[in-house]
N, C-alpha and C positions, 0 to 999 in steps of 0.2 A: 508890517506882519511879513511880507513879502521877503524883505530883507532876513528877518529871523529865520524863515523857512530854510531859504540858501545857506545860511551859516551852519543850520543844523545837520542839513546836508552834507556840506563841507565836513563837520566834524564827524558824521556816519563812516566815512570812507577810511580814515586811519582805524576806528574802531573795529570795523569789519575785518581789515586787515591784520591787527592785532589778535582778534578773536582766533583767525584762521592760524596764525603764526603758533598760538599758545595751543590749538587742537593738534597742529602737526607735533610740535615738540611733545606734547604730552602721549600721543598715541604712539610715535616712534621709540619713545623711551621705554614703553611695554613692550610692543611688535616691531621689531625691525622688518625689512621687506623680504630678508630670508625667513622669518618666523611665519610671515604672511603667505609665501610662498609654499612652506611646507606644509600648512594648515590647508591650504587649498587643493595642492597636489596628494595629498594622504600620504600613509607612511610608506606603503610598498613601493611608490614611484619616485621617491624622494632621491635624486642624485644630484651632484654639482651641477652638470649640465642641464637637469630638468629645472633647477631654480634659476639658474641664469636666463635660460630660455622664457620662463614665465615672467621674471622681471623685466627683459627686455620687450615682451609683448605688451606689458603694462604700463612702460615708462618708468619702472622704478630702478632703474641699473644706473640713473643718475645720481648725482650728490643731492643731499636735501635742501640745503639753503645756498651753498657757495660751491661753485664749480672753478676750482683754481686752474684748470686746463683748458677751460676756454677764454676767447678773448674777446675784449670790449665789454658790451653789455651781456655778453653770454656768460659772464660769470655769474650772474643774477639770474637769468633768463632759462639757461639750459640746466636747470635744477627741477627737482621734484615738487617743490613748494611753488615755483612759477606755473609750471605747466598744468597743475592740478588746482590752482586756485584762482588764477586770472581770469578764465574761463566762465566761472561761477558768476562773475559782475556782471557778464552777459547773459545769465540764464542757461548756460551750457554748463550742466554738472557731470557730464561724461557717462561713463558706464561703470554699472558695479561688475564685482569680482566674476558674478556669473553670466555676464556679457550683457544684461539688460540695460536699457537706457533708463537713466536714474528721472530725469526731467518727465518721461512718459509714464512712469510708476508714480511718480509724484502726482500728475494730473489725475490718474484715474483711481487713486486712492484719497484725492482731495475732497469728493463728493461725500463718502461714508463718514470722514471725519466730521465734516462739516453738519452732517445730518445729526452727529451726535452732540457734538460741542455747541453749537449755536443753540440749539432749543434748550440744553441744559444752562447754558450762559444766561439768556434771557428769563426764563422761568425761575431759574436759580435766583437771581436778581431781585426779580418782582416778589417773590416768596419771602426772602430774606427781609428785604427792606418794608415789606407789608407786617411782619413780623415785629422787626424791632420797633417799627413805628407803634404798634398795639403795645408793646411792654414799655415804651415809652410814655404812652397815654395812661398806661394805668401802673406808672412808677410809683415804687414804695408800697405795694400792694401784693396779697398773696399770689394772685397772677404774675407779677413779676417776679416776685422771688423764685418762684417754680419754674416758670418759664427759664431764668438764668440757669436754674438747677439742672434742667433737662439740656439745655444748649452746652453747658460743661461737660455733661455725661455724654451728650453725641461727639463733642471734641475729643473725647477720650478715646474713643472707639475707632480703630484702625479701618480704613477704607476696604481694606480687604475681606472683614466681616460684613459689610454691607454688601459687597458684592458675592461672596460665597453664600450667605444666609439668604440673598434675595435671588438666587437661582436656585437654594435648595428647595425654599418656601414656595415660590411663585412657579418655577419651570418644573420641578421634579414633583412636589407634592400637590401641589393644586394644576398643573400641567396647563397654566393660562396661555404660557408664550414658550417658544422653543429656549431651549438652554443657551445655545450658542449658535452662530453661523450669521450668514446675512443673505438677503434676497435683492434683487433689482426692482424698480418700479414700486406699485402700489402695495407689494408684499413686503416692502422694507420695515414697516411700520412695526410687524411681530417681532422682529428682530432687535428695534431700536427703541421700543416703550420701556421695556426692563432696565436696561443701561442708562437711558435717560432718567428713569424715575430714582434710580439708585444714585446718579450723579447729583441731582438735587438734593435728596433727602441727605446724603453723605456731607454735603456743604453747608447745612441750616445752620447747625450747632456754631460754627466759628464765625460765618458771616453774620449771623442775627446778632451774636454778642459783640462783635465789632461795630454794627451799623448803631446798637444800642446805646454804645459808649459814646459814638459821635453825636448821637441826637440828645444824649442827657446831658453832654457838656454843652451841646448849643442851647438848650432849653434855658439854661442857668444865666444868661447872658442878659445884658441891658436891653437891647431891641424887644426879647420876647416880653420882660417886664413892661414894657412901653407899650407894644402891642396888645397886652392884657389891659392895659389901664384904661387905653381906647375903648374896650367893651367887645373885642374878637373872642369868640369861643376858642376854646381849647382845640378844636379840631381845625379851624383856620389858621390858628398859630402854628400848628404841628405841620401842616399841608403848605401854606402860604410862605412861611417864613423859616422854620426850623428846616425842613426838607430842603427847600433850595439853598440856603446858607451852607447846608452839610455835603451839597453836591461835590464842592472841590475835595475832599477826601475820599468820597465814594468815586470819583472818577480817577483818582490816583491809583486807587486800589486795581480798578478795573483794567489798568493798562498791563497790569501782570498776567491777566487771564489772555490777552489779545493772541499771544503767539499760540497758546494752547488750541485756540478757536481753530488755528489751521493745522497744527502737528498733532493732534488728537490727543486723547487720554491713553498714556502707554498702560496701565492697569486695565482699564474697561475694553479696549479693543482686544488684549492679548487674553483675557479671562472669556470674553463673549466671542471670539472667533471673528471679529469685524477687519475686514482689510483694508484698514485706514493706515495712516500715516504714522500712528503711534506704534501700533504692530509691526509696521515697515521697520521702524527704527530697533524696535527691541529685538527683531529677527536680525538685523545688521549687526548689531552689538554681538549677539551670540555667534554669529558665522565671522566676526572680526571683519567685516566688510568696511574698510576703512573709506572708499569713494562715499558710500550712503551716510555714515555717520558724518563726514564731513560736511556733506551736501546739507543735513538736517540742521546741524549745529550754525551752519551759515544762515539759512532761512528763518531760523529761532532768533538769532542777532537780528535780522535784518527787519524781524518783524515787531521785535522788541522796540527798536528804534522808532520806526513807523508808529509804533503804538504811545511813545513818548510825545511825537510830535502833536499827533492827534489829540494826545490828552490835552497838552499845553493851548492847542486851538481852542477846545471846547470850554476851556475857563473862560476865555472871553464871552462867551455866552451865557454861562451862567452867574457869572460876576462881571459886570461892565466895567469895573474898576481897573480890570486887569489890562492892560496894554503891553504888546512886546514891540519893541524899537530896534 
């Protein structure tokens, strides 16, 4: 297992470098350093001298990937890509275009993002797996049929509808919670309960239908018929056999959510005015702040790789037959 984890870590390094390389290439195809300088300086103050000064202050006056004027390793190290990317592997994300420290902003915004994403993930998983088991228990019945119909209907509705509809109904009409904003301490629950509920409800349709499909496939296998032949009740079969054997595809789906637990929900945080990492990313994209976008892409890639490793390790707990060498 240890050797396997070491190999995965070694594989992660070129992946992270490749992601940064692609991010650089895509971003600078759309926005050159001159374009970034014009956007930050404003129309009235844009002069060639001002652009050159802005680029020199932020390190954008170097070549992107290769510096033919440098000697030795400077051909690669005295470039924008090297100067802006290598430090991220040590946790130094530099400064945003407005001068604020990106690492400090990430630390301050991580709490609100986790306050929404973590409860939404846990409650959503419990609710959808429970509903999927319920539909599987009553499979081929009217409850199962209409349950699937409702799930498909919920899947067909945009997430924006749940957000806007929830704000209008719960906040504007019923005035139960604030429509947007965020407060620290114990007062934070008033601002978090609505986006949390909307996050759980909006994911019920697709997740419940997906888990139901997994359970239906498992319940038709030979080991289930053997368990029934031994006299086990249907509930025991579902919880002791079907659910346990369905954990591998469930865990595989969970890994996709891990980056979102830290990076936050882009839509929810923006619409509810929560100062998390999701809204931070949206604001950076609007302002074309490449330093912040690059940092968030890097963190997302790193979390996804870590999630894959944790998922592989968790496989050994739900299925003892799986071993990594």
